[in-house]
Structure formats: structure tokens, C-alpha cells
N, C-alpha and C positions, 0 to 999 in steps of 0.2 A: 634518682631523687635521694640524696643523701647529704647529711651535714656531718663533716668530720668523721666520714666513712660509716656513719650510723643512718639506718633507714629513718625516714622523717614522715612527711605527710601522707603518702599512699597507704601508709598502714595504720593511720590513727582510727578511722572508722572500723575497718575491717577487724583490726586486734581487739577493739571493745566488743564487737559481735562475738569474737571467738571466746572472750572471757565469759560472755553470757551463755555460751555453748548452744546458739541456734545459728550459726553462719551458714549451714548448709541449707536450712530451711529458708532463710532470706535469699540466699543466692538462687535457690530453685523457684521461689516466687518471683523474683526479678526477672530471670531468664524466661519464664512462662508468659510474661507480658508481651501482648501482640505488636506493640510499636513503642518507640522512643518516648512519647508523650505519656503514656501509661506506665512505662518504667521510671519516669521522673516523678509522676504524681505519687507513685508507690514509695519511693525512697524519701521524697519530701515529707510525706505523711508518717513515714517510720521514725525519721528523726525527731519529728514534732512529737510523736508519741512517748519517745524515750528522753525527751528534754535535751536533745543534742544540737539544738540550733542557738545562733547567738541571742542575747537577751539585752534589754535596756534597764539599766538600774541606776538611778540618781542621775540622770542625764548622760550617763555614760554607757557605751556599748561594750559588753563582755563577750569573749568568744565562748563557744560552746563547751559544755562539760567534757566532751571528749578531747577537745584541743587543751583545755586546761590541764587535765590529767596527763596528757602525753607530754606537755611542755614541762611539767613539774618532774615527770619521770627523765626525760631528757636532760634537764638542768643537772639533776643529781650524777647522771653518767658522765657529763661533760666536766663537772667540778672534780670528779674522780681522776680524770685526765689532765686536771691542771687548767681546764678553759672555763672563764667565767663570762657568762652572757646576761646582759640585762633583758629580761623577757616581759618587763612591765609595760603593757600597751594599754593600760587602763585609762590614761590621760594624754590628751594632745594639745593642752592649753599652753599658752605663751606664759613664761615664767622668767621674770627678770632676774631673780636670784641664780637661778641655773644659768642664765645668759652670762652673768657676771663671772661665775665660775670658768665658762669656757673662754672668756676673755682673759682671765688671768692665767689660765693654761697657755693660751696664745702669746701671752706676754713672756713666759719662760721660754717658750721655743724661739721667740724673737730674739732674746738676750744671747742665746747661743747661735744665733745666725741661721736657724732652720725656718726661713722665711715661707716656705710653701706649706709647711705644717702650721706655722703660726696663722697663716691666711685661712686655713681650713677651720682652725678653732675660732677665730673672729667671725668667719661666715656662719658657723654653726650658733654661735652666740647671737648674731643678728637675727637668725631665723627664729631663735627661741624668744628674743626680747619682744615687748610690746611695740608695736610701731611707733615712732617718733618720741619714744620714752628716752630719758638720759641713757639707759644701759644700751639701748638700739643706736644712738648717737656715737657713742663711745666706741662701740664695735666698728662701725662704718669709719670713724676716724683712724683706729688702730688698723683696719684693713688697708687704708691709703698708704700707711708706712711700710706694711709688708709688700705692696705693690711696688712702691718706689724702689725697694731694694732688689725686687724681681724684675726691674727695668720695664715694667708695664706702665708707662708713663700716661697714656690715654685713660687708662682705667682709674689709675690713681688720681687723675683730675677729676674724673666722674665722682668718685668718692668724697674728694675734698668739697667739690661744689654741693654736693648733697648735705654734707655736715654744715656747711655756711649757711644752709636755709633754715636749719633747726633753731628754734627760738630757745629751747630749753638745754643747749649744749652746755654741759656742767663745768667744761673747763674753758670758759669765755677768756680767762686771762692767758690761755696759751693759744689764742687764735693765730698770733704772729707765726707760729710753728707750721701751721697749715698753710699759712701764705708763703713762707719760705720754701716749704716743699713744692707747693704749686708753681713758684718761681723756678725751682730747679728742674721740674718737669718740663716746663717751656724751654729752657736752656738746654737740656739734653735733646729736646726735639727741634733744636736750632729755630726756635720762635724768639729770637734774642728781645725783640720790642716787646713782647708780652711779657717776658721775663723781667725786663728792667722795670716795667710798670708794677709788676707783682712784688718785686723788692722794695720798691718804693712804698707801697701799700704796707708792706711787712714793717718797715721802719716806723711808719707812722703809728701802726698798731703797737708796735714795741714800746714807744715813748709814752703811749698811754697806759702802758702796763704797771700797776703799782706793788704787784707781789712778786717782783724781782730785786734783787740788790743790785746796787750800781755795778759791781765788778761784773756780775752775769751779764747784764745789758751791754756793757762795753764789749765783752767777749763776743757776744752775739752780733753787735754791730760791726765788729771787725770781720766777722765770717761772712756776713751779708754783703759788706764792702768788697770783699775778694770776688764774690760771686758777680757782683755788677761789674768789677774790672774785667773779669773773664768774658762777660756778655759783650762789653764794649770793644774788647780786643778781637772777639769773633766777628763782630759786626765790620770792623775796619779791614780784618783779613778776608772777609767773606769765605769761612770755612764751611764747606759742604759736608753734611753728615750723611752717609750712605745708608738708606733705608732699604730693608730686605724686599726684594722685588717679588710679586706674586704672579705666577703664571695662570692665565685665564683659560679654561677649557669649555667649549660651548658645545651644545649637542642638540640636533633637532630631529624629528622624526614622528612616529604615532605617538599621540599624546592623550592621556587622560588628565584633564586639568584638575578634577577633584583630587586625583591621588598623585599626580606629578609623575606618572610613568611615561618614559620616552624610549622607545626602540624601533628601529627600522631595519635591523639585521637579522632578526630571529622571528620564528613563527611557532605557534602551540599545535603540536600533534599528539596523537594518542597511540600508543602501542600496547600490544597485549602483554608483552614481557614486563615492560617498567611503567604502563599507564602514561600520564600526560607528561610531557616534556618540552624543552624548548630545542628548537633545530634551526641551523644556519641556512639562511636563504642564499648566501653566496660564500665563496672562499673568504676566510677571515684570517687574517695575519696576527701573529702575536702583538699585543699591545692595543689593537683596536678597541674603541669603547663600544659596548654593545647595548647596555642598559643604564640609564641614569633614573633614579626614582627616589623619592622621599618615603620613609617607612610609613606604613599604615597606622602603626602605633609603636610605642616603645616604653619601656620602663628602665629606671636606673638599677644597675647592680653595684654592690660595694659601696664606696663612699663617692661614687661619681655625681651625687646630688650637690656635693659641695662646691665643685668648680664647673658644673653644665647647666644649661637652661633646661628646665623640666619640658619645655614645648618643642623647641627646635634641636635641642641636644647640643647646640653650639657651646664652646667654652665661654663662660661668662664669669669673670673673675671680680666683677663689681656688680652682683646681681641684686634683684629686688624679691624679697620674700613674700609669701602669701600673708595676708593681713590677720588671717584666721588660724590656719594649721601650722605645723612647725616642720614640715616634710619637703617642700618644695621651693625652688628659686627659679627666677625668670631673668632674662638678659635685660629686658626693658618693660615698659608698660604694654606695649604692643603685644609681646608673647604672653604677657599675664592675661590680657584681656581675651586673647584668642585661645588660650588654654581653659579659662573660665567658660567660654562659650561652647567649647568642643566637649570638654569632659569635667574639668575641674570643680565646677559648681556642684556636681554630685560626688566626685571623689574626695572633696575636701573634709567631709565628715567621716569618710571611710577610712582614711589613711592611718588613723589610730590603730584599729584592729588589724590592718593588713601590712603595716611597715614594722621593720624591726623585730620581726617574729620568725625564727628559723624554721617554724613549721609552716609557714606561709611562703610559698615559692614565687619567685618573679613572673612565672609563666601565669600563675593565677591573676595577678595585677594586670599582665597584658591582655588575658582574655576578657577581663571586666572592662578595661578600658576600650577594647575593641567594641564591646556592647553598647557601653555609654556613648561613645562617639557615633555609631550607628543609629541609635534611637534618638539622640539628640538632633540628629541631621534629618532622619526619616519620620520621626514621630513614632511612638510605640505600636500604635495599630498597623501602620503601614509596614513596619518591620516584622511584626507577627504574621501578617498577611504574606509577606515574602518568604519568611520562614516556611510556612505551610505550603506554599507554591513550590518552592524549592525541594523540599521533601517529596511532594507528590510527583514532579516531573522528572526527578533523577537527572538533574542539569549535568551535562558533561562540557568541560571546558573546551575541549578540541571541536566541538560543534557549534560554537557561538563566540562571536566576537565581543559579547556583553562583558566578558572578563576585564577587557581593558577599557571598557566605557562605563561600567556601572560600578559604583562604590560598593554597593552590596555585595555583588558576585566578586569582585576582586579580593574580597575578604571571605565570605562565606563558602565560596566555590572551591577553596581550597581543601586538599585531602585532610583527613583527621585520623585515618586508619582505624576508624571504629570496629570494622568487622575482624580486624586480627588482633584486637586487645584481648587480654584473659578476661574472664568475668569479674575477678577481684579489682583489676584496674579500671575496668568500665564501670563498675559498681561505686569506686572511689570517685570518678569524675562526677557521677550523680550527686554524691554526698556534698562535694565541692560546690557544685552549681546550686544545691539546696542551701549551702551556708551563704552564698552569694545573693540570692534571691531573699533570704531573711535579712541579710544587712541592708539591702536595698529598701525593703519595706519598712524596717526599723528607721531608716533615715528619711521616710515619708516620700520615696519615690513612688510616682503613680503608676502602679501596675493593676490594671483592672483584675479582679478575681478570676473572670473567665480566660485571661490570657496568662495566668501564671505557669500553666503547663507548657504553653509555646515559649515563654521567656526561659524556663528551665532547659528546654530541648536545646535552644540557641546557645546557652551557656554551656552546656554539655559539649556541643559541637565546637564551640570557639576554644574551650579548654583542650580538647583534642588537637585542634589545628596549632594553637600557639605550643603545645607540648611537642608536636611533630615538626614544625616549620620555623619556628623562632630560632634566631642565632645571635651571637654576641657581636655587637658593633665595637670596633677597637679604634683608638686614636692616639696620635703621638703625645707622650707627656711632654708637657711644656718645659718642666725641670727634671732632667733625667737623673741627676745626682751623681756623686763622685764614684759610687761603686758600680756603675753600670757600663764600664768601659769594654766589656766582652759580650758579644752576641752569640749564643749558642743556637746552632741550626736546628737542633730537635727540641727546643723548649719553647711551648707556646707562652710561657709565662713572661717573656720579654716583651709582649704585647700588653697594652693598658686597656682593659675592658671598660667600656663607657655605660652602654645599655644592652639590654635584651630586646630586640626588635623583630618587627614582622613586615616583610616587604613582599609585595604581591607577585611581581615578575620573577625576582631572584628564588621564590619559594617553589616556582615550577620547575627549577634545574635539578636533575637527578644526581645520583651519587656516583663517583667512580674513585677508586683509590689512586688513580693517575688522572686528577682534575684537568680540565683544559681552560678553564676560565677562574678569575679571582675578583673578589669584591674588596673594596676599599672605602672607608668613610672619608668625607670631605666636608666638615662644617654641617653635620646632620644630613648629608646627601649621600646615598650609597651609589657607587659607580662600579659596574661589572665590566671587566676587560677580558679579552682573550689572553690566556696565559701560554697557550700553545696553538700551533696552527690548526684551524678547524675547517675541513672540507666541505663543500656545498652539500646539504642535506643531511650532515651528521649532527649528532646530538651535542648540546651543551651539557657539561658535568662539572660539578663542583665536589667537594668532600665534605662529608657530614661528621666532621671532627676527627676523623682518622684517614690516614692515607699510608701508602707503602713507605714512604721516606721516614716516616716517624714510629710507626707500629708494625709488628709482623702480623702475618696473614691470621693467626689464631686470635689475637687481640682485636683486630678489625672485624672479623666474622662475629665475635661474641659481642662487641659493641653494636654493631648493626643489627643482629638479631633481637638483643634485649631492648634497644631503643626504638628501631624502625621496622622489626619484623621481616627482614629479607637477608638473603645471602648475596654477596656481592659476586658477579661473573665477569668483572673487567679483566683486561689482558694482564694486569699486574697480579691479580688473584689467580688466574687460571694458570699462568706460569710460575707463580710463586716468586716474584722478583725478591731480591734482597733489600733489606732496609738500606737507607741512604749511607749510613755509617759503614755497612759492609761492602758497598760497591767497589769493584776493583778500580784502582786508579789507571786511567788511560793515558796515552801519549801527551795529550793536551795538558791533563793535570800535573805531569811531571815537569812542566816548563822548559821542555827541550825545544828553546827557540831556535837553534841553528837548524834543526829539522824543517822548520817552516820557511826559513829563508831559502833553503836549497831547493827544495821540490814541492812544498806546499801540497802534501798528501791529502790533506782535508780542504783545500781551498781556502785556507785560513793564513793570511800573512801574520808574522810575528808581532808587528805593530798593533794589530787588533787584539791578540792575545795579551800584549803588555798592557793595553788600556784596561782591557777586563780586570786584570790583576790589580792594577792601580785602583780601580773602583772598589774591589774587594778589600784592599787594604784600608782605604779611607772609611768604608762602612763598618769594618771590624774595630778599628782602632779610634775612630773620631766620631762615629754615629753621625757624621755630617757628610751629605751628598748632595749634589745639584741636580734638580728635577729634570735637566736636559740630558742627563746620562740615562734615563729611561729609555729614550729612544735608540741609543746604541746598544743597550742591553737587550732590548726585544729584537733587534736586528741581528745580533750576535746569536741569540736563541734560535732564531729561523735558520740561519746558517748551520748551526750545529744539528738542527733536526733534520736537514737535508743531507748531512755528511756522516752522521754517527747512528750507531744501531743502539736502541734504548733496551735496557736501562743502561744509561752511560754517566759515569761519575761528573764529568764536566757539564753535561747537559742540565743534570738536575742540580749541581752546584750553581748554575747560572739561574735556573728557577728560584733557588733559595734567595740568591742576592736580589732578584727582581722583587720577590716578596717584602724583603727588608727595605729596598729602596722606595718602593711605594709607601711603605710605613714611614720610614723617616722623611720623606718629601711631602708628607699629607699637608703639612702647613704652607707649602710653597705653591698650593694649587686652589683656585677658586672656581667653583662649578657654576656654570650659567646655563640654564634651560630656556631655550630659545622658543 
């Protein structure tokens, strides 16, 4: 938990108690409580006593004194490092003046042809503007221009249609420009009849425009006439435009309709050494799809809010903002309504204190969202009853199929490692839960007084769960940019993080520094595949942010001990395998093609290796690869597994290429859950 390599939230409350010189007394009293409910009530009362919980002032919610002091201290330190951050979270109101500033900034980016950045500025301006105000309309109109040059024609049309419905569009004399852009969208999409109709409407609108000189009108008419001629020639010649094909993958199996978990290849088992885990029911080949699931919950990281839907996480370049707050965007009215029903009706007034503050981490947002979704679905009374029942029964996932059937257990039965946490860390979790309860009450969320303890206990557990089990969902950037023509195998920064998410089934997969599964995001759906062959009865393994290819053994063990409180005993750790960059090059990696034509010592023909190297070249130099190559890569990896002793350079080079290929073909696959 750090920000610019400096400690943040975990030390806010403990540090203030240290300043007051009674930390040991507080920790002793805290650990002496007989159960978690008593611990929460003690911490909640302590923070109330010292006035360290959020307050409401002049209709605005302000964070606790502890957070404000720590933010001020942090801001000064960052300024000394040349880092300047706006930590003003006191207001989340719509503001047309600020919206106009973002639009002007977007115009500057547009002029230098930085269309993606201009789109982000216009989107931010749209989120800040009052709905249907002139500022809002201008941001939407300008977004259509950026989308047009990004060749996002369908989304451009969506924005133009929205602008044309505004009664107070301030540039009514330039409507012809929107119609011209709309006609060009249809032209590029090969809808020539619609394009001709739109260009005709554009000329009519142009003739009625009085604020243009005759010369300007004639120049515009000539340009549109050329477009009309191009459309007519295309119709005569019947030119077909090749659209990008999308491969559809479907998956059926054991399903939880509420959480959209599907899996028929694995089962949950409990082992003394590693606790719960997922095990293969049959032999699994590389590339086989094991799990398809929608996240239980997710929150955005970085600037992903600007280009992705807050409900389904799909890319939405022509989104709809919330009419009240300034922090969320949705692909359409359907997602907006679903989000409000599920969680945003409560979160809407909480985004101000919780967003844009470096002392508030994404895992806190994620835990609170899980709580709101569960209580909105179950009701606060039923939820708290289940919390008490769970705590008393010591529910074990491997002994019950309820995990896959029940929304509550699929979240709440995940491990939070509470018994392995330090007193300081566990106390901090209670402080954060106390802040959340206070925020909910200030926003008039109905928590009966007798249930405050149960709510606090649940939030502590959810904070521990999201801290331990959440992971970054990544997606392919739509516009890679001119400086991204090199993929470095050991740099995770190549990937574009969209959201911090929590998934039920994937969270059950334990760690290995030599993982045998991999997860990839496809339009808000998480798909887990076998990355290496998995024998029947063997356990599935992912990596918890470190593996032998990118980190040495010391680095891996430090990370795993600090974050997850265990030491890895996988083969890569026991035999201390060298990192990927230090692996010795084998005969295959030396490209000795004559060797394979002659006697095929590995059973691998030269044509196979040649195709593999062609794929590597395409991926590294072009970032372009066809999704159909995945089948070949997984088959090639299976052959390598049978013929080469690990760790082998070519074998793990193939794994690295598969990881990149999955990433760079993610926009070519559409998931269907049957």
C-alpha cells in the first residue's frame, strides 16, 4: 500500500495514535476483545471519541481529521518530489465552467491530432457539465469529431444523434457540419444510400445558414459534392468494405445465474497445506477454457473511467454520465439503470469522499461496492443474519456447493487471511470499516442501530477479502500509439489496467511461480484458460503478481510474505529456477532449422518452428496477430512440454508469446455464456 513509494492509508490511524503516545494501550484493548463484533464496536467508539470519523458540513461530507492531516502531510512531501496532486474532494457538483476548461484543453489536443487524449478531455467535460446544458452539448459534439478521426464511426453517429436532439445546442448555425460528419460515417461504413441522404440534408442546412460568407459556402458545397460523387461511384462499382470479423466463443457448464460463473472442468477441494483450491476433473490441454465469469464487483483504476462503462466495464467511447455525480460513465441507459439498482444509488453521494484521493485505495471502493450490492439484493436484515450465521458455522467452501449457487457465499466465503494479519494491519481494517459505516450513515443509509456491529464486522471481512483476492483486469488499448512498437517480455506495464475486480471462481486458484492457468478480459467477462498441461486431479495455479520468469526467488518470497503471508513451495522455488532472461538458449531457440529437417530429435518439423518465429515477428513488430494463431501456439506448447525438460527457454518464450497473443487478440473474441 504505497503511493509514489511512500506509505499511505494503512498508517493513517496507527500513526496518529503513535503521535498521541497510547498505541500499545489501544492495541492491547483491541486484541483482548473476545470476538470481531466487540473489536469493531471498540474501534468505532474510539474514533468517535477522538473525532476521527467523517463529518457533514454545509451539505458536504468531509473526511476525518486523521485523513485530512495525513493528506496535507503527504501533499507537502510529494511537492518536494515535484509531484502535484489535487486532493480537494470537498465538492462533486456539476460545474459548466470547469467543463468548458476541459473542452478547451481537448480542442488543443485535437489540433495536434492527439485524438484519443482530446476524447478523454471531452468525456471529462461531459461528465462535469450539467446534463443537457450548452456545455454538455458542445462536449458531445466535439467528441463526435474525435471519434470520427479515430474511425469509430458507429459511436460517432451515436454522439451526433444525441446532439441533434438538444434544443439548446449553441452552434445551431453549424449543424451542417454534424450532418456532413454523419454522412461521412455512413460512407465509410459502406451505407451509401444513407450517406447520400445525409449529404443532401447537409446541403439544405448549409443553404439556410446565414453566418457564412458566400466563398465559404461554395467551398463547403464543393467538398460535399465530391463526397456525393464518391458515394455514387461506390454504389455503381459495388465496392465491398472488409469489416473486422469477431470470433465467438461459447461456454456451458455448471452455472450460477446470479454471478454468471460457469465451469465444468474443475472442482473445489481443501488441502491442509494450501487450504481451498481448484482441481482438474480431467486431463486439460493448454488452451482449454476452464472458467467464464463476470466479476462480482469492480472499480476503475487510473483513468479507465474516461473510456469504460462503470457497470459492465466494456469500452464505451460515447458514454452517458450520471446526472448527479461527476465520476461515472455508462455505455447506455440500460447499464445506467442496472448500476443505480445494484449500487450507484448509494454510491452516488459517496464518490466525492472516496474518489481522487490517494489515501483512499481502490480496494476500499471494491469492498464497499460488494457490501452495497449484497445488501441491496438481500436487504440489510437478511444480510446481517447471514453474516452472523457464517461467523458461527465456520463455513468451509470445500464442504458445500453453496459457493457456486449463492451470491452471499460466493463473496463472503472467500478467504481474508484475518488470522495471519498483524495487529496493526487488522486494527487499520477496523478503522477503515468505521469510516465506511460513518459515510453510509451520513448519507442516510438505513442501518438500524442494533446492526451497526454486524455491518462493521462484514465490512472488515470484505476489506480483507478484496485486499487479498482482487486483481487488475487488463484490456487491449484501442489506440496503441506510435511509441509502442516494442514489447518487452518482462514488463507488465505493456498491459493496460482497466479495473480492480473480484471474481468468485478465479479467487479460489492458488499461487505458483510457474502458473498453469491464465485469465484474460473480454468485454467485461473474465475467461480462465489452461496455460500449461494439467493432469487429472492436479491443482490449478495462477501467479499472485510474481513468477520466476520476471522476479528472482528473493523478490518473490518477499512479496508473497508481505502481501499474502506464505512462502511458496513450488518447483520453481524449490529448485531456484533462473529468471527468463537468464535461461540458457536451447537448440530450438538457436533456429537450427537443418537439424529438424534431418532427424527431428524433438519431433518438431522445421515448418512448425518457422511458423512460430513468424508469429513472434508479427507480434513484436506489428502488435497485430490473428486470433486463429492461438490454436497453433497452444498445440506447439503442448509438443514442447512433452519433449523438453523445464525450465527451457523456448518453452517459456512460447508462454510469453501466448500471453501477448491473448492480450492483442482480445478485441477479436466475443464471449457467449450459454
